[in-house]
C-alpha positions in Angstrom: -2.9 -19.1 -32.6 -4.6 -17.1 -29.9 -2.8 -15.5 -27.0 -3.9 -14.2 -23.6 -3.3 -10.4 -23.6 -2.6 -10.3 -19.9 -5.9 -8.6 -19.1 -8.0 -11.7 -19.1 -8.9 -11.4 -22.8 -7.8 -13.7 -25.7 -6.8 -11.9 -28.9 -5.5 -13.2 -32.2 -1.7 -13.3 -32.1 -1.5 -11.6 -35.5 -3.2 -8.5 -34.0 -0.7 -8.1 -31.1 1.9 -5.5 -31.4 4.7 -4.3 -29.2 4.1 -1.1 -27.1 7.6 -0.1 -27.5 11.1 -1.2 -28.6 12.2 -4.4 -26.8 15.0 -4.0 -24.4 16.0 -5.6 -21.1 14.7 -4.6 -17.7 17.2 -4.3 -14.9 15.7 -7.1 -12.8 19.1 -7.8 -11.2 18.7 -4.5 -9.3 15.4 -5.1 -7.5 16.5 -7.6 -4.8 15.4 -11.2 -4.1 12.2 -10.4 -2.3 10.8 -8.0 -5.0 11.8 -10.5 -7.7 9.8 -13.2 -5.8 6.8 -10.9 -5.7 7.2 -10.1 -9.4 7.3 -13.8 -10.3 4.1 -14.6 -8.3 2.3 -11.7 -10.1 3.5 -12.9 -13.5 2.1 -16.4 -12.7 -1.2 -15.0 -11.5 -1.6 -13.0 -14.7 -0.5 -15.7 -17.1 -2.2 -18.6 -15.3 -5.2 -16.7 -14.0 -4.7 -18.8 -10.8 -4.3 -17.6 -7.2 -0.6 -17.8 -6.1 0.6 -18.0 -2.5 4.1 -17.0 -1.5 6.2 -18.7 1.2 8.8 -16.5 2.9 10.5 -19.1 5.2 14.2 -19.7 4.9 13.3 -23.4 4.8 10.6 -23.3 2.2 10.8 -26.9 1.1 11.7 -25.9 -2.4 8.5 -23.9 -2.9 8.9 -20.1 -3.3 5.3 -20.1 -4.2 2.4 -22.5 -5.0 -0.6 -22.3 -7.3 -3.7 -24.3 -7.9 -4.1 -26.1 -11.2 -7.6 -27.1 -12.3 -8.1 -30.8 -12.8 -10.8 -33.3 -13.5 -11.0 -34.5 -9.9 -12.6 -32.7 -7.0 -9.2 -32.2 -5.4 -7.2 -29.5 -7.1 -3.7 -30.3 -8.2 -0.8 -28.3 -6.8 2.0 -26.7 -8.8 5.3 -25.3 -7.5 7.2 -22.1 -8.5 10.9 -21.9 -7.6 12.6 -18.5 -8.0 16.3 -17.9 -8.5 17.5 -14.3 -8.3 20.9 -13.0 -9.1 22.3 -9.5 -8.5 24.8 -10.0 -11.3 23.8 -8.2 -14.5 23.8 -10.3 -17.7 24.4 -13.6 -15.9 23.4 -16.8 -17.9 21.7 -19.8 -16.2 23.7 -23.0 -16.1 22.1 -26.4 -15.9 23.9 -27.0 -12.7 21.8 -24.3 -11.0 19.1 -27.0 -10.6 21.3 -29.4 -8.6 20.6 -27.6 -5.3 16.8 -28.2 -5.8 17.0 -32.0 -6.7 16.1 -33.3 -3.3 13.4 -30.8 -2.8 11.9 -31.7 -6.2 11.9 -35.4 -5.2 10.0 -34.7 -2.0 7.5 -32.4 -3.8 6.8 -35.0 -6.4 6.3 -37.7 -3.7 3.9 -35.4 -1.9 1.9 -34.6 -5.1 3.0 -31.0 -5.1 4.9 -30.8 -8.3 2.6 -32.0 -11.1 3.7 -28.7 -12.7 7.1 -27.2 -11.6 8.1 -23.7 -12.8 11.7 -22.6 -12.4 11.9 -18.8 -12.8 15.0 -16.7 -12.8 16.2 -13.2 -13.9 19.2 -14.9 -15.6 19.2 -15.3 -19.3 18.6 -18.9 -20.5 20.0 -20.5 -23.6 17.7 -23.1 -25.3 20.0 -26.1 -24.8 20.2 -25.4 -21.1 16.4 -25.2 -20.8 16.0 -28.5 -22.7 18.5 -30.2 -20.4 16.8 -28.9 -17.2 13.3 -29.8 -18.4 14.5 -33.4 -19.2 16.0 -33.7 -15.7 12.8 -32.6 -14.0 10.8 -35.1 -16.0 13.2 -37.8 -14.8 12.4 -36.7 -11.2 8.6 -37.2 -11.9 7.5 -33.7 -12.8 4.9 -34.0 -15.6 4.9 -30.4 -16.8 8.3 -28.6 -16.2 8.9 -25.0 -17.2 12.2 -23.1 -17.2 11.5 -19.3 -17.5 14.2 -16.8 -17.8 14.6 -13.0 -18.0 13.6 -13.0 -21.7 10.2 -14.5 -20.9 9.5 -12.3 -17.9 10.4 -9.1 -19.7 8.1 -10.1 -22.7 5.2 -10.8 -20.4 5.6 -7.5 -18.6 5.7 -5.6 -21.8 2.6 -7.3 -23.2 0.4 -6.8 -20.1 -0.7 -3.4 -18.8 -2.5 -5.2 -16.0 0.8 -6.8 -14.9 2.5 -3.4 -14.9 -0.3 -2.1 -12.7 0.2 -4.9 -10.3 4.0 -4.4 -10.2 4.4 -0.7 -11.2 8.1 -0.4 -10.2 9.0 -2.0 -13.5 8.4 1.4 -15.1 11.7 2.5 -13.6 13.7 -0.5 -14.7 14.1 0.0 -18.5 13.0 1.8 -21.6 9.2 2.0 -21.2 9.1 5.7 -22.0 7.6 5.1 -25.5 4.5 3.8 -23.7 4.3 6.9 -21.5 5.3 9.5 -24.0 2.7 8.5 -26.6 -0.2 9.1 -24.3 0.6 12.0 -22.1 -0.6 15.5 -22.7 2.0 18.1 -23.4 1.4 20.1 -20.2 1.8 17.0 -17.9 4.5 15.0 -19.7 7.4 16.8 -18.1 6.1 16.2 -14.6 5.5 12.5 -15.1 8.8 12.2 -16.9 10.6 13.6 -13.8 9.0 10.7 -11.7 10.0 7.9 -14.1 13.5 7.5 -12.6 12.0 7.1 -9.1 9.4 4.5 -10.1 11.9 1.7 -9.9 12.0 2.2 -6.1 8.2 2.1 -5.8 6.5 -0.5 -3.6 2.8 -1.1 -4.2 1.2 -1.0 -0.8 -2.3 -1.4 0.6 -2.8 2.3 0.2 -1.9 1.9 -3.5 -4.5 -0.8 -3.9 -7.1 1.1 -2.0 -6.5 4.2 -4.1 -6.9 2.5 -7.5 -10.0 0.6 -6.2 -11.5 3.9 -5.0 -10.9 5.4 -8.5 -12.5 2.4 -10.1 -15.5 2.4 -7.8 -16.1 6.1 -7.3 -14.1 7.9 -9.9 -12.1 9.9 -7.3 -9.7 9.4 -4.5 -8.1 11.7 -1.9 -4.7 10.5 -0.6 -4.0 11.8 2.9 -0.7 11.6 4.7 2.0 13.4 6.6 4.9 15.0 4.8 7.2 12.3 3.3 4.5 9.6 3.6 4.5 8.9 -0.2 1.3 10.6 -1.4 2.9 12.1 -4.4 4.6 8.8 -5.4 1.3 7.0 -5.4 -0.3 9.8 -7.4 2.6 9.7 -9.9 2.4 5.9 -10.4 -1.3 5.7 -10.8 -1.3 8.7 -13.2 1.4 6.9 -15.2 -0.7 3.7 -15.3 -3.7 5.7 -16.3 -1.7 7.2 -19.2 -1.5 3.8 -20.8 -5.2 3.9 -21.6 -5.2 5.0 -25.3 -8.5 6.9 -24.7 -7.3 8.9 -21.7 -5.3 12.1 -21.2 -3.5 12.7 -17.9 -3.5 16.2 -16.6 -1.3 17.1 -13.7 -2.8 20.2 -12.1 -1.9 22.5 -9.2 -5.2 24.1 -8.2 -9.0 23.8 -8.6 -9.0 26.6 -11.1 -6.7 24.5 -13.3 -9.4 21.8 -13.2 -12.2 24.1 -14.2 -10.1 25.4 -17.1 -9.0 21.9 -18.1 -12.3 20.0 -17.9 -14.0 19.5 -21.2 -17.4 17.7 -21.0 -16.9 16.4 -24.5 -13.7 14.6 -23.5 -14.6 11.7 -21.2 -11.2 10.2 -20.9 -9.3 12.7 -18.7 -7.4 11.7 -15.6 -6.8 14.6 -13.3 -3.9 14.5 -10.7 -4.0 17.4 -8.3 -1.1 17.2 -5.8 -1.5 19.2 -2.6 -5.0 20.1 -3.6 -5.8 22.4 -0.6 -2.3 24.0 -0.3 1.3 22.6 -0.1 2.6 23.7 3.2 -0.4 25.6 4.7 -4.1 25.6 4.0 -5.0 27.9 1.1 -8.4 29.5 1.8 -8.8 30.5 -1.8 -8.4 26.8 -2.8 -11.0 25.8 -0.3 -13.5 28.2 -1.7 -12.6 27.3 -5.3 -13.2 23.6 -4.6 -16.5 24.4 -2.9 -17.8 25.6 -6.3 -15.7 23.2 -8.4 -17.0 20.1 -6.7 -20.2 20.4 -8.7 -18.3 20.4 -11.9 -16.1 17.5 -10.6 -19.2 15.4 -10.0 -20.4 16.1 -13.5 -17.0 15.2 -14.9 -17.0 11.9 -13.1 -20.4 11.1 -14.6 -18.9 11.9 -18.0 -16.1 9.3 -17.4 -13.3 11.5 -16.0 -11.2 10.3 -13.0 -9.6 12.3 -10.2 -6.7 11.8 -7.8 -6.1 14.4 -5.1 -3.5 14.5 -2.4 -3.2 16.6 0.8 -1.4 16.7 4.1 -3.7 15.4 6.9 -3.8 18.6 8.9 -4.3 20.8 5.8 -7.3 18.7 4.7 -8.7 18.7 8.2 -8.8 22.5 8.1 -10.3 22.4 4.6 -12.9 19.8 5.7 -14.2 22.1 8.5 -14.5 25.0 6.1 -16.2 23.0 3.4 -18.8 21.5 5.6 -21.8 20.3 3.6 -20.2 21.6 0.4 -17.6 18.9 0.5 -17.6 16.0 -1.9 -19.8 13.2 -0.7 -17.1 10.5 -1.3 -14.8 12.5 1.0 -17.4 13.1 3.6 -18.3 9.5 4.0 -14.7 8.4 3.7 -15.4 6.0 0.8 -12.7 7.7 -1.4 -10.3 8.8 1.3 -7.1 6.7 1.7 -4.6 7.1 4.5 -1.2 6.4 3.0 0.7 6.2 6.3 -0.5 2.8 7.5 2.3 0.5 6.3 3.1 -3.1 7.3 6.7 -4.0 8.3 7.2 -5.9 5.1 6.2 -2.8 3.1 8.5 -0.6 5.1 11.4 -3.0 4.7 11.0 -3.2 0.9 10.7 0.6 0.6 13.8 1.1 2.6 15.6 -1.7 0.6 14.7 -0.1 -2.7 15.8 3.4 -1.7 19.2 2.3 -0.4 19.7 -0.3 -3.2 19.0 2.3 -5.9 20.6 5.2 -4.1 24.1 6.6 -4.3 25.5 5.2 -1.1 28.8 3.3 -1.3 28.9 -0.5 -0.9 31.0 -0.2 2.3 28.3 2.1 3.8 25.6 -0.4 2.9 27.6 -3.2 4.5 28.0 -1.2 7.7 24.3 -0.2 8.1 22.9 -3.6 6.8 22.5 -5.1 10.4 20.5 -2.0 11.5 18.1 -1.6 8.6 15.4 -3.9 10.1 15.3 -1.6 13.2 14.9 1.5 10.9 12.0 -0.3 9.1 10.4 -1.1 12.4 10.1 2.6 13.4 6.4 3.2 14.1 6.2 6.5 12.2 8.3 5.2 9.3 8.2 7.6 6.3 9.1 6.6 2.7 10.4 10.1 1.9 12.9 9.8 4.8 13.9 6.3 3.6 14.8 7.9 0.3 17.1 10.3 2.0 19.0 7.5 3.6 19.9 6.4 0.1 21.3 9.8 -0.7 24.8 10.7 0.7 23.9 14.4 0.6 21.6 13.8 3.5 23.8 11.4 5.5 27.2 13.2 5.6 27.0 13.9 9.3 25.1 10.7 10.2 26.9 8.0 12.2 26.1 4.6 10.5 25.0 3.0 13.8 21.6 1.8 14.9 20.8 4.6 17.4 21.6 7.3 14.8 19.8 5.6 11.9 16.7 5.0 14.0 16.8 8.6 15.2 17.1 9.8 11.6 13.8 8.1 10.8 12.1 9.2 14.1 13.2 12.8 14.0 13.7 13.7 10.4 13.0 17.4 10.5 15.8 18.2 13.0 18.3 16.3 10.8 17.1 18.0 7.7 17.5 21.4 9.3 21.0 20.5 10.3 21.7 19.4 6.7 20.3 22.7 5.2 22.4 24.7 7.7 25.5 22.8 6.7 25.1 23.6 3.0 27.4 26.1 1.3 26.0 29.6 1.6 25.5 29.9 -2.2 23.6 26.6 -2.2 21.4 27.9 0.6 20.8 31.1 -1.4 19.5 28.9 -4.3 17.0 27.2 -1.9 15.8 30.6 -0.6 15.3 31.9 -4.1 13.0 28.9 -4.8 11.3 29.3 -1.4 10.1 32.9 -2.1 8.6 31.8 -5.4 5.8 29.5 -4.1 4.9 28.1 -7.5 8.6 27.4 -8.3 11.4 29.5 -9.8 11.2 30.0 -13.6 14.4 31.6 -14.8 12.6 33.1 -17.7 9.5 34.4 -15.8 10.0 35.2 -12.2 9.4 38.0 -9.7 12.4 40.4 -10.2 11.8 42.2 -6.9 11.8 38.9 -5.0 15.0 37.8 -6.8 16.7 41.1 -6.0 15.7 40.8 -2.3 17.3 37.3 -2.1 20.4 38.6 -3.9 20.8 41.5 -1.4 20.1 39.2 1.5 22.7 36.5 0.5 25.3 38.6 -1.2 25.2 36.6 -4.4 24.0 37.7 -7.8 20.8 36.1 -9.2 22.9 34.6 -12.0 25.4 33.0 -9.6 22.5 31.6 -7.5 20.9 30.1 -10.5 24.2 28.4 -11.3 23.7 26.2 -8.2 20.4 24.7 -9.3 22.1 21.9 -11.2 24.2 21.0 -8.2 21.1 20.6 -6.1 19.0 18.8 -8.7 17.9 15.3 -7.6 18.5 15.9 -3.9 17.1 19.2 -2.8 15.6 20.5 -6.1 13.9 19.1 -9.2 13.0 20.6 -12.6 9.3 20.5 -13.4 8.9 21.9 -16.9 10.6 25.3 -16.9 10.3 25.7 -13.1 12.7 24.7 -10.3 10.8 23.4 -7.3 11.7 21.6 -4.1 12.4 17.8 -4.5 10.0 17.4 -1.5 7.8 19.8 0.5 9.6 18.9 3.7 12.7 20.8 2.4 10.5 23.9 2.3 9.4 23.1 5.9 13.1 22.8 7.0 13.9 26.1 5.3 11.0 27.7 7.2 12.6 26.6 10.5 16.0 27.8 9.3 14.8 31.3 8.5 12.6 31.4 11.6 15.8 31.4 13.6 17.4 34.3 11.6 15.4 37.6 12.0 17.6 39.4 9.4 16.3 36.9 6.8 12.7 37.5 7.8 13.1 41.3 7.4 14.5 40.8 3.9 11.8 38.4 2.9 9.0 40.6 4.1 10.4 43.4 2.0 11.0 41.3 -1.1 9.1 38.1 -1.1 6.1 38.0 -3.5 2.9 39.1 -1.7 1.3 35.7 -2.4 4.1 34.0 -0.4 3.5 36.4 2.5 -0.3 36.1 2.5 -0.3 32.4 1.9 2.6 31.1 4.0 3.3 33.6 6.8 1.5 34.4 10.1 2.0 36.9 12.9 3.5 36.3 16.3 0.6 36.5 18.7 -2.0 35.2 16.3 -3.3 31.6 16.4 -0.6 29.1 15.5 -0.8 27.7 12.0 1.2 24.5 11.4 4.1 24.9 9.0 3.6 28.6 8.6 6.5 31.0 9.0 5.9 33.2 12.1 6.8 36.9 11.6 8.2 38.3 14.9 6.5 41.3 16.4 9.7 43.3 16.0 8.9 43.3 12.3 5.3 44.4 12.6 5.9 47.8 11.0 7.7 46.3 8.0 4.8 43.8 7.6 2.2 46.5 7.8 3.9 48.5 5.1 4.1 45.5 2.8 0.4 44.6 3.3 -0.5 48.1 2.4 1.1 47.7 -1.0 -0.9 44.6 -1.9 -2.1 45.0 -5.5 -5.8 45.8 -5.8 -6.9 42.7 -7.5 -10.0 40.6 -6.4 -8.0 37.4 -6.0 -5.3 39.0 -3.9 -7.8 41.2 -2.0 -9.5 38.0 -0.8 -6.1 36.6 0.3 -5.5 39.9 2.1 -8.8 39.9 4.0 -8.2 36.3 5.0 -4.7 37.2 6.3 -6.1 40.2 8.2 -8.8 38.1 10.0 -7.1 34.8 10.6 -3.3 35.5 10.7 -2.8 39.1 11.7 -2.1 39.9 15.3 -4.3 42.6 17.0 -1.5 45.1 16.6 -0.9 44.4 13.0 -4.6 44.4 12.2 -5.2 47.7 13.9 -2.2 49.4 12.2 -3.1 48.2 8.7 -6.8 49.4 9.0 -5.7 52.8 10.5 -2.9 53.5 8.1 -4.6 52.1 5.0 -8.4 52.6 5.5 -9.1 52.3 1.8 -8.1 48.6 1.9 -11.5 47.8 3.6 -13.3 49.2 0.5 -11.7 46.9 -1.9 -13.7 44.4 -4.0 -13.3 40.7 -3.3 -14.8 37.4 -4.3 -17.9 36.5 -2.3 -18.2 33.3 -0.4 -21.0 30.9 0.0 -22.0 30.4 2.8 -21.5 33.9 4.0 -19.8 32.9 7.2 -16.7 32.0 5.1 -16.5 35.4 3.4 -13.1 36.8 4.6 -14.1 40.4 3.8 -17.2 40.2 6.1 -15.3 38.5 8.9 -12.6 41.2 8.6 -15.4 43.8 8.8 -16.7 42.1 12.0 -13.2 42.2 13.6 -12.7 45.9 12.6 -16.2 46.7 14.0 -15.4 45.0 17.3 -12.2 47.1 17.6 -14.1 50.3 16.7 -12.3 50.7 13.4 -15.1 50.2 10.9 -16.8 53.2 9.4 -20.6 53.4 9.8 -21.2 53.2 6.0 -19.2 50.0 5.7 -21.0 48.5 8.7 -24.4 49.3 7.1 -23.2 47.8 3.8 -22.2 44.6 5.6 -25.5 44.5 7.5 -27.4 44.6 4.3 -25.4 41.7 2.9 -26.1 39.6 6.0 -29.8 40.3 6.0 -30.0 39.5 2.3 -28.1 36.2 2.9 -30.6 35.1 5.6 -33.9 36.2 3.9 -33.1 35.8 0.2 -30.4 33.0 0.2 -31.7 31.1 3.3 -28.1 31.4 4.6 -28.1 31.5 8.4 -24.5 30.3 8.8 -23.4 33.5 10.6 -25.9 33.2 13.4 -23.3 31.8 15.8 -20.5 34.3 14.9 -20.5 37.2 17.4 -18.3 39.5 15.4 -20.6 39.1 12.3 -23.8 39.5 14.4 -22.2 42.6 15.8 -22.5 44.2 12.4 -26.3 44.2 12.9 -27.7 46.9 15.1 -30.3 45.7 17.7 -33.1 47.2 15.6 -31.8 45.6 12.4 -31.5 42.2 14.2 -35.1 42.3 15.4 -36.3 43.4 12.0 -34.5 40.4 10.4 -36.1 38.0 12.8 -39.6 39.3 12.1 -38.9 39.0 8.4 -37.9 35.4 8.7 -41.1 34.6 10.6 -43.6 36.6 8.6 -42.2 36.4 5.1 -39.6 33.7 4.7 -41.3 30.7 6.5 -44.6 31.1 4.6 -42.7 31.3 1.3 -40.7 28.1 1.7 -43.2 25.8 0.1 -42.8 27.7 -3.2 -39.0 27.9 -2.8 -38.8 24.1 -2.3 -40.7 23.6 -5.6 -38.3 25.9 -7.4 -35.3 24.0 -5.9 -36.7 20.7 -7.1 -37.4 22.1 -10.6 -33.9 23.5 -11.0 -32.0 20.7 -9.1 -28.6 19.7 -10.5 -28.7 15.9 -10.8 -24.9 15.8 -10.6 -25.3 16.8 -6.9 -26.5 14.6 -4.1 -30.3 15.1 -3.7 -30.2 16.2 -0.1 -27.4 18.7 -0.7 -30.0 21.1 -2.3 -31.7 21.6 1.0 -28.8 22.0 3.4 -29.2 25.8 3.8 -32.9 25.6 4.1 -32.9 22.9 6.8 -30.1 24.8 8.7 -32.2 27.9 8.7 -35.1 26.0 10.1 -33.0 24.6 12.9 -31.6 28.0 13.9 -35.0 29.7 13.8 -36.4 27.0 15.9 -33.6 27.3 18.4 -34.3 31.0 18.8 -37.9 30.2 19.8 -41.1 30.2 17.7 -44.8 30.2 18.4 -47.0 27.1 17.9 -48.1 28.1 14.4 -44.6 28.6 13.2 -43.5 25.3 14.8 -46.2 23.5 12.8 -45.2 25.3 9.6 -41.6 24.2 10.2 -42.6 20.6 10.5 -44.6 20.8 7.3 -41.6 22.2 5.5 -39.4 19.4 6.7 -41.9 16.8 5.5 -42.0 18.5 2.1 -38.2 18.5 1.9 -38.2 14.7 2.6 -40.6 14.1 -0.3 -38.6 16.4 -2.6 -35.4 14.6 -1.9 -37.1 11.3 -2.9 -38.4 12.9 -6.1 -34.9 14.2 -7.0 -33.4 10.8 -6.3 -35.9 9.1 -8.6 -35.1 11.6 -11.4 -31.4 11.1 -10.9 -31.8 7.3 -11.2 -33.9 7.7 -14.4 -31.4 10.1 -16.0 -28.1 8.7 -14.9 -25.9 7.6 -17.8 -23.9 4.4 -17.7 -20.2 5.1 -17.5 -18.5 2.9 -20.1 -15.0 4.3 -19.7 -12.7 1.4 -19.1 -10.4 2.0 -16.2 -10.0 -1.7 -15.3 -6.4 -1.5 -16.4 -5.5 0.3 -13.1 -7.4 -2.1 -10.8 -5.1 -4.2 -8.8 -5.7 -7.3 -6.8 -5.0 -7.7 -3.1 -2.9 -10.8 -2.5 -2.8 -12.0 1.1 0.4 -13.7 2.3 0.5 -16.4 4.8 1.8 -15.1 8.2 5.4 -16.1 8.9 7.3 -15.9 12.2 9.9 -13.2 11.8 12.7 -15.4 13.1 12.1 -17.8 10.2 12.2 -15.2 7.5 15.1 -14.4 5.2 15.9 -10.7 5.7 14.7 -8.4 3.0 18.2 -6.7 3.3 20.1 -9.9 2.8 21.6 -8.7 -0.5 21.6 -5.0 0.0 25.4 -4.8 -0.2 25.8 -7.2 -3.1 
């Protein structure tokens, strides 16, 4: 006998094997609406037919209909009727069909029940099924089917495609054997920590768009505000990807992790990089690392690897401006960028239902808030992460369970979270602060002893006593990812930032004791441009900050962060004091940036020069670098930056201009030939000429003679021909990507619009 494997392929039954030990799935916990969706997806997979759901309270006995192929031109219609119970272990009785008798008669008369499928999450004994099928035949149904929980669970376990369509089933039972077999050691702990939450997951349009983008382009960037569900989508898609026996899922934290983890000989890797450009604030070092890593990423995609990145909207917007032409093409044109915040009311309602249904709230609390939940789901800026908190009593202790308070909880979540953090026991707050100062998370066996000591002195609790609180906060405020304790959600870090912003004595202690990476990456000075979500250091603490900046370790990576802080985040007073008190800092070595306008060391030199604080020998060194960038690297990106141009003396500026006209322009024909010869076919063809064309535009804007203008036009024509040549070579050499990622491709199923007044409330059984 042959059997459909659930992926559209028929395989011999003898070759099928279970993915893991059979056990029940807790289908009684998901609510009537989610169960109805699940049944429709099961029928679509098994029947390979389109299924349409009816949501009306008066559905005429049809929870869903599907088309059945027939010999005539007019297709036959089948009916699916769903019966959900919230009672665990309940068995179906033959009498359950009695309420549907009249509806079945009408459906048969109308020709809508040639096939009639009765689906339930109750268990079904064989005699009961036989009796019910016989009764349906008496009513005129030609092909009756009675399908219970055993059948539904079996189909789910045998079909990876069905689990992709309804991924919340990962959280309903023992599917860990599927996940554990195929995850790499370094990412298993992270995905394992998400499995308990997957039962609350609702596949939204953003979910479908994300997996389609990965299938079509090999990469997707999920953008959203804090608590919008980016990480949840990343976790579920990564879990689904882990089911591919030829793939390895790697959960990374930075672009350097990717460069270290990419193996061109391993085409089956799925990379999940959460907060790819920084968690709470934009990380300049991440942006620069991605600028160089994107070339390798494109090559990795060509070798069959896949990528999922997430970022807060405002952080990516800052990264996008810095990346410019160095950005990934799929991000620039938007083909692989998904906004996760655009949710329908139905999606919001189901998300809210799931979080409260699977949360720890009492039944009496659920009954009180039940009439108001639709209003919460209707909030325009509804956030899944805030819906999760409504299901956790730790976050609702001071919340009045009435409509105005519940709606305000969703509309103004930060304020309530700040109040919640402030209301915590002081020792619990100390635990949050200890995690806060360790940006990458607190590892009890490998942490910064000076930072831990500073928190202990600040709070009055020993480090050992503070660590004793972690378990109490786990699941609500903190989570354990491998050996590290991190925040359960980044918004907790945001709230803690606000709490400390209001307490200057905390700020003073943190400046003295927090790791320098935390200060350089998450703080900013009062009086400098505002950076969203950054902790502002009041001017009263300028001297303490200057002393701490002066003790920054002399390492190239941290030197780059220091120069970036001095230029972009230091106030005029702090900048001047640092340069005057620690002049040797300016001589430190740092990674260079391409283009040169993004080099934090050079822009710091420009600011110091404007303030009269840059020694002549350093100004001459910077000027040499800028001239070389323009003439040797065709990099004119600094032409619009006054501070950087100020590093060039008038004589040097004129000399550079003459060199561009007399030496660089006539040499461009040969340079273009070299670019074509050495072109990296993993890059977009026109990306090889971005600098060159930008240089032509800027030189032309300054003003050129007729001969130079004609030469510039010839160069542009040559560039056009060269792009076409590279495109042709790329087409000839491009390898076919045979890696099968179809197991994570979902289908978009449109539902018929239903007037809200006629719908059964999603929250109907929330207090059952």
